[in-house]
C-alpha positions in Angstrom: -23.5 22.3 37.0 -25.0 24.9 39.3 -23.7 25.3 42.8 -27.1 24.4 44.3 -27.2 21.0 42.4 -23.6 20.3 43.4 -24.5 20.8 47.1 -27.4 18.5 46.7 -25.1 15.8 45.2 -22.7 16.2 48.2 -25.6 15.8 50.6 -26.9 12.6 48.9 -23.4 11.0 48.9 -22.9 12.0 52.5 -26.3 10.4 53.4 -25.3 7.1 51.8 -21.8 6.9 53.1 -23.0 7.6 56.6 -25.1 4.4 56.6 -23.0 1.4 57.6 -25.5 -1.1 56.1 -25.3 0.6 52.7 -21.4 0.7 52.9 -21.3 -3.1 53.7 -23.6 -4.0 50.8 -21.5 -1.9 48.3 -18.1 -1.9 49.9 -16.1 -2.5 46.6 -17.9 0.2 44.7 -17.7 2.6 47.6 -14.0 2.0 48.0 -13.3 2.4 44.3 -15.4 5.6 44.1 -13.7 7.3 47.1 -10.3 6.4 45.8 -11.0 7.6 42.2 -13.6 10.3 42.6 -13.8 11.2 46.3 -10.9 13.7 46.2 -13.0 15.9 43.8 -15.5 16.5 46.7 -13.3 16.3 49.9 -9.7 15.7 50.7 -9.7 12.8 53.1 -7.1 10.1 53.7 -8.6 6.6 54.0 -5.5 5.0 55.4 -3.2 6.8 57.8 0.5 7.2 56.9 -0.1 6.7 53.2 0.1 9.4 50.6 -2.1 7.4 48.2 -4.5 4.6 48.9 -5.6 2.2 46.2 -8.9 0.3 46.2 -7.1 -3.0 47.0 -5.2 -1.4 49.9 -8.5 -0.3 51.4 -10.2 -3.6 50.8 -7.3 -5.4 52.5 -7.7 -3.0 55.4 -11.4 -3.6 55.5 -10.9 -7.4 55.7 -8.5 -7.0 58.6 -10.5 -4.5 60.6 -14.1 -3.8 59.4 -15.0 -1.5 62.2 -12.1 0.9 61.6 -12.6 0.7 57.8 -16.3 1.6 58.2 -15.3 4.4 60.5 -13.0 5.7 57.8 -15.8 5.8 55.3 -18.2 7.5 57.7 -15.4 9.9 58.5 -15.2 10.8 54.8 -19.0 11.3 54.9 -18.5 13.6 57.8 -16.1 15.7 55.9 -18.6 16.0 53.1 -21.2 17.3 55.6 -18.7 19.9 56.8 -18.1 21.0 53.2 -21.9 21.1 52.6 -22.4 23.3 55.7 -19.5 25.7 54.8 -20.4 26.0 51.1 -22.1 29.4 50.6 -25.8 29.3 50.0 -26.8 29.2 46.3 -30.1 30.3 44.7 -32.5 27.4 44.8 -32.9 25.7 41.4 -36.1 25.2 39.5 -36.9 21.8 41.1 -36.3 23.1 44.6 -38.8 25.9 44.2 -41.3 23.8 42.5 -41.2 21.2 45.2 -42.0 23.7 47.9 -44.9 24.9 45.8 -46.1 21.3 45.5 -45.7 20.8 49.2 -47.9 23.7 49.9 -50.5 22.6 47.3 -50.8 19.0 48.4 -49.8 19.3 52.1 -46.9 17.0 51.5 -44.8 15.9 54.5 -41.1 16.7 54.6 -40.3 13.0 54.0 -42.5 13.0 50.9 -40.8 16.1 49.6 -37.3 14.8 50.2 -38.0 11.5 48.6 -39.5 13.2 45.5 -36.5 15.5 45.4 -34.0 12.7 45.3 -36.0 10.5 42.9 -36.5 13.3 40.4 -32.9 14.4 40.5 -31.6 10.9 40.1 -33.7 10.5 37.0 -33.0 13.9 35.4 -29.5 14.9 36.6 -26.9 13.1 34.5 -24.1 14.0 36.9 -26.0 12.5 39.9 -27.0 9.5 37.9 -23.3 8.7 37.1 -22.3 9.0 40.8 -25.1 6.7 41.9 -24.2 4.2 39.2 -20.6 4.1 40.4 -21.6 3.7 44.1 -24.1 0.9 43.4 -22.7 -2.6 43.3 -25.8 -4.0 41.6 -26.9 -3.0 38.1 -30.6 -3.0 39.2 -32.7 -0.1 40.4 -32.2 1.2 43.9 -34.5 -0.4 46.5 -37.0 1.8 48.4 -34.7 1.5 51.5 -31.7 2.7 49.5 -33.7 5.6 48.1 -34.7 6.5 51.6 -31.0 6.4 52.7 -29.9 8.8 49.9 -32.8 11.1 50.4 -32.1 11.4 54.1 -35.4 9.9 55.2 -36.3 6.9 57.3 -36.8 3.6 55.4 -39.8 2.7 57.4 -41.5 5.9 56.3 -40.7 5.3 52.7 -42.2 1.8 52.8 -45.5 3.5 53.5 -45.4 5.0 50.1 -44.9 1.7 48.3 -48.6 0.9 47.9 -50.9 1.5 45.0 -53.3 3.6 47.0 -50.6 5.7 48.7 -50.9 9.4 48.6 -48.1 10.1 46.2 -49.4 7.4 43.9 -52.9 8.7 43.9 -51.5 12.2 43.1 -49.8 10.7 40.0 -46.4 11.8 41.2 -45.1 8.3 41.9 -45.9 4.9 40.5 -45.5 1.3 41.7 -43.5 -0.9 39.3 -44.3 -4.6 38.5 -41.6 -5.7 41.0 -43.0 -3.6 43.8 -40.3 -0.9 43.5 -41.2 2.8 43.4 -40.5 5.3 40.6 -41.5 8.8 39.7 -43.9 9.6 36.9 -43.4 11.7 33.8 -45.6 14.3 35.4 -43.1 14.6 38.4 -40.2 15.0 36.0 -41.7 18.0 34.4 -41.1 19.9 37.7 -37.3 19.5 37.1 -37.4 21.5 33.9 -40.4 23.8 33.9 -40.3 26.9 36.0 -43.4 28.0 37.9 -44.0 31.3 39.5 -46.2 30.2 42.4 -48.3 27.4 43.7 -51.3 28.8 41.9 -49.3 28.7 38.7 -48.8 24.9 39.2 -52.5 24.6 40.1 -53.4 26.1 36.7 -50.9 24.0 34.9 -52.4 20.8 36.4 -56.1 21.7 36.2 -56.1 24.0 33.1 -58.5 26.9 33.0 -62.3 26.7 33.6 -64.2 25.8 30.5 -66.3 28.4 28.7 -69.8 27.7 27.4 -70.4 28.3 23.6 -74.2 27.8 23.6 -77.2 29.2 25.5 -79.5 27.4 27.9 -82.4 27.6 25.4 -80.3 25.7 22.8 -81.0 22.6 24.9 -84.7 23.1 25.4 -85.4 19.8 23.6 -83.7 17.8 26.4 -86.1 16.7 29.1 -84.9 17.0 32.7 -82.4 19.9 32.3 -84.3 22.1 34.8 -84.3 19.4 37.4 -80.6 18.9 36.9 -79.9 22.6 37.2 -81.6 22.6 40.6 -79.6 19.6 41.8 -76.3 21.1 40.8 -77.3 24.5 42.3 -78.1 22.9 45.7 -75.0 20.7 45.6 -72.7 23.7 45.1 -74.5 25.8 47.7 -74.3 23.1 50.4 -70.9 21.8 49.5 -72.3 18.3 49.1 -69.9 15.4 48.5 -70.6 12.4 46.3 -72.6 14.3 43.7 -72.2 12.7 40.3 -74.1 13.5 37.1 -74.2 11.2 34.1 -74.8 12.5 30.6 -75.1 9.7 28.1 -76.3 9.1 24.5 -75.2 9.1 20.9 -71.9 10.9 20.0 -72.3 14.5 18.8 -75.6 15.2 20.5 -74.2 18.1 22.6 -73.4 16.4 25.9 -70.1 18.3 26.4 -71.4 21.6 25.3 -74.4 21.2 27.7 -72.1 20.5 30.6 -70.3 23.8 30.0 -73.6 25.6 29.6 -75.0 24.0 32.8 -72.0 25.0 34.8 -72.3 28.6 33.5 -76.0 28.7 34.4 -75.3 27.8 38.1 -72.4 30.2 38.2 -69.8 27.5 38.6 -66.3 26.9 37.3 -66.0 23.7 35.3 -62.6 22.0 35.0 -62.0 19.2 32.5 -60.1 16.1 33.7 -57.6 14.8 31.2 -57.7 17.5 28.6 -54.9 19.9 29.5 -51.3 19.7 28.5 -50.2 17.9 31.7 -52.4 14.9 31.0 -51.2 14.6 27.4 -47.5 15.1 28.2 -47.2 13.2 31.4 -49.7 10.3 31.7 -50.8 7.6 29.4 -52.7 4.8 31.3 -56.2 4.2 32.5 -55.2 5.1 36.1 -54.0 8.5 35.1 -57.5 10.1 34.9 -58.3 8.5 38.3 -55.2 10.2 39.6 -56.2 13.5 38.0 -59.5 13.3 39.7 -57.9 12.8 43.0 -55.5 15.7 42.4 -58.3 18.0 41.3 -60.4 17.2 44.4 -57.5 18.1 46.6 -56.5 21.3 44.7 -60.1 22.6 44.6 -61.0 21.5 48.2 -61.2 25.1 49.4 -62.6 26.6 46.2 -66.3 27.4 46.1 -68.6 26.9 43.1 -66.4 24.4 41.3 -67.2 21.2 39.5 -65.4 18.7 37.4 -66.0 17.2 33.9 -64.9 13.7 32.9 -65.5 13.4 29.1 -65.3 10.0 27.4 -65.6 8.4 30.8 -65.9 4.9 29.5 -62.3 4.1 30.3 -63.0 4.6 34.0 -66.6 3.4 34.2 -66.4 0.3 32.0 -67.1 -3.0 33.8 -63.8 -4.6 35.0 -64.9 -8.0 33.7 -65.7 -6.6 30.3 -62.4 -4.7 30.2 -60.6 -7.9 31.0 -62.6 -9.8 28.4 -61.6 -7.5 25.5 -58.2 -6.2 26.7 -56.9 -8.9 29.0 -55.6 -8.3 32.5 -53.8 -5.0 32.8 -51.4 -3.6 35.3 -53.2 -0.2 35.2 -56.6 -1.7 35.8 -58.7 0.5 38.2 -60.2 -1.6 40.9 -64.0 -1.5 41.2 -63.8 -0.6 44.9 -61.6 2.5 44.0 -64.2 3.7 41.5 -67.1 3.1 44.0 -65.3 5.1 46.7 -64.5 7.8 44.2 -68.2 8.1 43.3 -69.3 8.1 46.9 -66.7 10.5 48.3 -65.7 13.0 45.6 -65.6 16.5 47.1 -66.7 18.4 44.0 -69.7 17.7 41.9 -68.5 15.7 38.9 -70.2 15.4 35.4 -69.4 12.2 33.6 -70.0 11.9 29.9 -70.4 8.5 28.1 -71.5 7.5 24.6 -72.4 3.9 25.6 -73.6 2.9 29.1 -74.4 -0.7 28.0 -70.9 -1.9 29.1 -70.9 0.2 32.2 -70.9 -1.6 35.5 -74.3 -1.4 37.1 -72.7 -0.8 40.5 -71.4 2.5 39.2 -74.8 3.5 37.7 -76.4 3.1 41.1 -74.1 5.7 42.6 -75.0 8.5 40.2 -77.1 11.3 41.6 -78.8 12.0 38.3 -78.6 10.7 34.7 -79.7 12.5 31.6 -80.0 10.8 28.2 -79.1 12.8 25.1 -80.7 12.0 21.8 -80.9 13.6 18.4 -83.0 16.7 18.5 -86.4 16.9 16.9 -86.6 18.1 13.3 -87.8 21.6 14.3 -84.8 22.0 16.7 -82.3 20.8 14.1 -83.8 23.4 11.6 -83.3 26.1 14.2 -79.7 25.0 14.7 -79.1 25.1 11.0 -80.6 28.5 10.7 -78.6 29.9 13.7 -75.3 28.3 12.5 -75.7 29.5 8.9 -76.5 33.0 10.1 -73.5 33.2 12.5 -71.2 32.2 9.6 -72.6 34.7 7.1 -74.3 32.1 4.9 -77.9 32.1 3.5 -80.1 31.3 6.5 -83.7 31.3 5.5 -86.1 28.7 6.8 -86.3 26.8 3.6 -82.6 26.4 3.4 -82.4 25.1 7.0 -85.3 22.7 6.3 -83.5 21.4 3.3 -80.3 20.6 5.3 -82.3 19.1 8.2 -84.0 16.7 5.8 -81.0 15.8 3.7 -78.5 15.1 6.4 -78.9 12.9 9.5 -75.5 13.6 11.1 -75.5 14.6 14.7 -75.8 18.3 15.6 -72.1 18.7 16.3 -71.5 18.4 12.5 -73.6 21.5 11.8 -71.1 24.0 13.2 -68.2 22.0 11.7 -69.6 22.3 8.2 -70.5 26.0 8.4 -67.2 27.0 10.0 -65.4 25.1 7.3 -67.3 27.0 4.6 -66.5 30.3 6.3 -62.8 29.3 6.6 -62.5 28.9 2.8 -64.7 31.8 2.2 -67.1 29.4 0.5 -70.9 29.2 0.1 -73.6 26.6 0.6 -71.9 24.4 -1.9 -68.9 24.0 0.4 -71.2 23.3 3.3 -72.8 20.4 1.3 -69.4 19.1 0.2 -68.1 19.1 3.8 -71.2 17.3 5.1 -71.1 14.7 2.2 -67.5 13.9 3.1 -68.2 13.8 6.9 -71.2 11.6 6.4 -69.2 9.2 4.2 -66.6 9.0 6.9 -69.2 8.5 9.6 -70.6 5.6 7.6 -67.2 3.9 7.6 -66.4 5.0 4.1 -69.7 4.1 2.6 -71.4 6.5 0.3 -74.8 5.6 1.8 -78.0 7.4 0.7 -79.5 9.8 3.2 -81.7 8.1 5.8 -84.2 10.9 5.7 -85.6 11.0 2.2 -88.4 12.6 0.3 -90.9 10.3 -1.4 -90.7 9.8 -5.1 -92.8 12.4 -6.8 -93.9 10.1 -9.6 -95.1 7.2 -7.4 -98.2 5.6 -8.8 -100.2 3.5 -6.3 -102.2 2.1 -9.2 -99.2 -0.1 -10.1 -99.3 -2.0 -6.9 -100.7 -5.6 -7.0 -101.4 -6.3 -3.3 -104.0 -8.3 -1.3 -104.9 -5.1 0.5 -106.3 -1.9 -1.1 -103.4 0.4 -0.1 -104.9 3.5 -1.6 -107.9 3.1 0.6 -105.7 2.3 3.6 -103.6 5.4 3.1 -106.7 7.5 2.9 -108.2 6.0 6.1 -105.0 6.4 8.1 -104.6 10.0 6.9 -108.2 10.9 7.8 -108.1 9.3 11.2 -104.7 10.8 12.0 -103.7 7.4 13.6 -99.9 7.1 14.2 -99.3 4.0 16.3 -99.6 1.4 13.6 -97.1 -0.9 11.8 -96.9 -2.5 8.4 -95.2 -5.6 7.1 -94.9 -5.3 3.4 -93.7 -8.6 1.9 -93.4 -10.3 -1.5 -91.2 -10.3 -4.6 -88.6 -7.6 -5.1 -89.2 -4.6 -7.2 -92.9 -4.4 -6.5 -92.8 -1.0 -4.7 -92.8 -1.9 -1.0 -90.4 0.9 0.1 -91.9 3.3 -2.4 -95.3 2.9 -0.9 -94.0 3.4 2.6 -92.5 6.8 1.6 -95.6 7.7 -0.3 -97.7 6.9 2.8 -95.4 9.1 4.9 -95.9 12.0 2.5 -99.7 11.5 2.5 -99.7 11.7 6.3 -97.4 14.7 6.5 -94.6 12.8 8.2 -90.9 12.8 7.4 -89.4 9.4 6.7 -86.3 7.7 8.1 -85.3 4.8 6.0 -82.8 2.3 7.5 -81.2 -0.6 5.7 -80.8 -3.4 8.2 -77.4 -4.5 6.9 -76.1 -1.0 7.7 -77.2 -1.4 11.4 -75.3 -4.6 12.0 -72.4 -3.9 14.3 -69.2 -5.9 14.8 -69.2 -5.8 18.6 -71.4 -7.4 21.2 -74.5 -5.2 21.8 -73.7 -2.8 19.1 -76.4 -3.9 16.7 -79.0 -3.7 19.5 -77.8 -0.2 20.3 -78.1 0.8 16.6 -81.7 -0.5 16.5 -82.6 1.4 19.6 -81.0 4.5 18.3 -83.0 4.2 15.0 -86.3 4.0 16.9 -85.2 6.9 19.1 -84.4 9.1 16.1 -87.9 8.4 14.7 -89.5 9.3 18.0 -87.5 12.5 18.3 -88.4 13.6 14.8 -92.0 12.4 14.8 -91.1 10.4 11.7 -92.1 7.2 10.0 -89.4 4.6 10.3 -88.8 2.1 7.5 -86.6 -1.0 7.9 -85.6 -2.5 4.6 -84.5 -6.2 4.5 -86.2 -6.6 7.9 -85.7 -10.4 7.9 -82.1 -9.6 9.0 -83.4 -8.6 12.4 -86.7 -10.5 12.7 -85.6 -14.0 11.7 -87.2 -17.0 13.4 -85.6 -17.5 16.8 -86.1 -21.2 16.6 -83.6 -21.3 13.7 -81.0 -19.1 15.5 -77.6 -20.7 15.8 -76.0 -17.9 17.9 -77.2 -16.1 21.1 -76.8 -12.7 19.6 -79.3 -13.6 16.8 -81.9 -14.1 19.5 -81.1 -10.8 21.3 -81.5 -8.9 18.0 -85.0 -10.2 17.6 -85.8 -9.5 21.2 -84.6 -5.9 20.9 -86.7 -5.4 17.7 -89.8 -6.8 19.4 -89.3 -4.6 22.4 -88.9 -1.5 20.4 -91.9 -2.3 18.2 -94.2 -2.7 21.1 -93.5 0.7 22.6 -93.0 2.7 19.4 -95.7 5.5 19.1 -95.1 6.3 15.4 -95.6 4.4 12.2 -93.2 1.6 11.6 -92.8 -0.2 8.3 -90.8 -3.4 7.6 -90.2 -4.7 4.1 -89.0 -8.1 3.3 -88.8 -10.6 0.4 -88.6 -13.6 2.8 -91.6 -13.5 5.1 -91.3 -17.3 5.7 -88.0 -16.5 7.7 -89.7 -14.0 10.0 -90.3 -14.9 13.7 -93.9 -15.7 14.3 -94.1 -13.4 17.3 -93.0 -10.5 15.2 -95.8 -11.1 12.7 -98.4 -10.9 15.4 -97.1 -7.4 16.3 -97.7 -5.9 12.8 -101.0 -4.1 12.5 -101.2 -4.8 8.8 -99.4 -7.5 6.8 -99.6 -6.8 3.0 -98.6 -9.2 0.3 -97.1 -7.8 -2.9 -97.3 -9.7 -6.2 -96.3 -9.2 -9.8 -98.3 -6.8 -12.0 -101.5 -8.1 -13.6 -101.6 -7.9 -17.5 -103.8 -4.9 -17.2 -101.3 -3.2 -14.8 -98.4 -4.1 -17.0 -100.1 -2.3 -19.9 -100.8 0.7 -17.7 -97.2 0.7 -16.5 -95.9 0.7 -20.1 -98.0 3.8 -20.8 -97.0 5.4 -17.5 -93.2 5.0 -18.1 -93.0 5.3 -21.9 -96.1 7.2 -22.8 -97.2 4.4 -25.3 -100.8 3.2 -24.7 -102.6 -0.1 -25.4 -99.5 -2.4 -25.3 -100.4 -6.1 -24.8 -97.9 -7.6 -22.3 -100.1 -10.6 -21.2 -97.3 -13.0 -22.2 -95.1 -11.5 -19.5 -96.5 -12.6 -16.1 -93.5 -11.8 -13.8 -93.1 -8.0 -14.2 -92.8 -5.5 -11.4 -92.7 -1.7 -11.4 -88.9 -2.0 -10.7 -88.4 -3.8 -14.1 -89.9 -0.8 -15.9 -87.6 1.6 -14.0 -84.6 -0.4 -15.1 -85.7 -0.6 -18.7 -86.4 3.1 -18.9 -82.9 3.9 -17.6 -81.5 1.5 -20.2 -83.6 3.0 -23.0 -82.6 6.5 -22.2 -79.0 5.6 -22.6 -79.6 3.8 -25.9 -82.0 6.4 -27.2 -84.9 3.8 -27.5 -87.5 5.5 -25.4 -89.9 5.7 -28.4 -89.1 2.2 -29.8 -92.1 0.0 -28.8 -90.7 -3.3 -30.0 -87.2 -2.8 -28.4 -88.8 -1.8 -25.1 -90.9 -5.0 -25.1 -87.8 -7.0 -25.8 -85.9 -5.4 -22.9 -88.9 -6.2 -20.6 -88.8 -9.8 -21.9 -85.1 -10.0 -21.0 -85.8 -8.7 -17.5 -88.3 -11.5 -17.0 -85.9 -14.1 -18.3 -83.4 -13.1 -15.6 -85.9 -14.1 -12.9 -86.8 -17.6 -11.8 -89.7 -18.9 -13.9 -93.1 -18.1 -12.5 -96.2 -20.0 -13.7 -99.6 -18.4 -13.3 -102.7 -20.5 -14.1 -105.3 -18.9 -16.3 -108.8 -20.1 -16.3 -109.2 -23.8 -16.0 -105.7 -24.6 -17.3 
């Protein structure tokens, strides 16, 4: 053990054995320690006239004359103090230097520094830990008063530190245990082992380095409100305004974090991330930790100009306390609402908060934000530009057609673009590796489902003449295209396989619109409010991309509310109706179960089109269209749909029967038999 640490141990023992209350409470252990170990520190005779004194001798002496016995122990403590004073000065150890740096950084009092010194050493110094264990009569932790005695501070001062909002606790250097006792944190322990060169070195260790922007201001031109936000942050930094909080929210991967870095760079500010440097990972692991980090950062940066803070994934702090308790139960590390409110009102440095979901955020917190900016998926043109830029930066083919192909094929958030292109560059691959990476990421993003792409190109061989509907859809498509009308909606209903989704995609092509196709079952979430959020996001994507939105199996979200058995079933319908009313672009729903749809939803559709099975004439035309065999009489099959011909063609291709007229008819007959029997009256029968 170093001489400096040994001197510290002597001082702590002397402090304890100078306190008569401590001696009385631990008299047996104190007597035994002095008899067995005391001579290693200072030669001092407990009982006059005896060469050796046993523990029992001293305890007998204590029972007969407590005052003299106590004086003997305090006399031993005095001898320790003399030895401490006469021992040559040693070079301060790592902890001693670090504590003086911390005292300068955080303006700690001498009592706070002394208490931290003792508590850290008693946790990290095995030699001191053994001594304390021998002196303590109880096997429990030291009380705050006893810690104050050893540290050489006043107990009444230490008791001021034993509250959850005390300065040392807010700094994350000390914590309050369940029984009200105090202990140091893992962060504080790091200062025992890790050597720092200066207070600024510790400051960098705690805060990390300022974040650097990877994108340009023009890369976010599709986000409305960024110029206003830039002016707000510029003014806040110039005037040193407190209580400035900016909320960036929206879907994951839409560039919120990168924008925060770019924003700070454009106002010539230094941006520090809270909870992302090695200190937070190594030393702190509860919800209060980031609150403590914010408190520390505000103090450390108090005199620094042009600095702001970033709290990414801020849901852990800003989530409603009631919702947190509902899902997670009551927690010891719960941040009180009042603490968060005061933090938002009084933070010294402008703080940027990032959240993917504000639906579970306490409204009281939202009212305290200076400005809020919603991030959504960029428009199709912007995504194409992103693809072209990323492909070019990674030395991959980057013409406009290639960028357009990727923008249409993949609906992943923009953050995946750089990931895929960098991966291809890493393996010295080509466009094929980009596609493979995106396919794998999209599958993971869809919870392991190999779902088809939402944005799809219409079928090139679609034949509107094979639709048997109560509305002339070819004429409707022509009229809509000629008028250029976009704020309309369609409800396409009827038997399956009759071409409802195919027509919607065909209509989008005729009008020059991209198509976003959503299967309602894929939008259902497992958590409260998640399905509603998915619905809103789907409509938002369509607005951003100026696209036609198709909802397959729409009865999942538009079922009759009078039949609802759960409250969330009603909120789903309400969300759909709200989005439908304000949506400015074409919206198409397909369903096989129109009778289950809510009546209010039916009133909101501009057109309601019923689909039926093919007429005999259409069935003959379909046979010629799919198999190039004309004049086939299929009047005995009255329940055929275009989807049946698609299935039979696939089967015939495999079996090599595409030119076998009789076998093709038999396969169509088999398809009809698989359906529920349908009767169609002919003439007067």
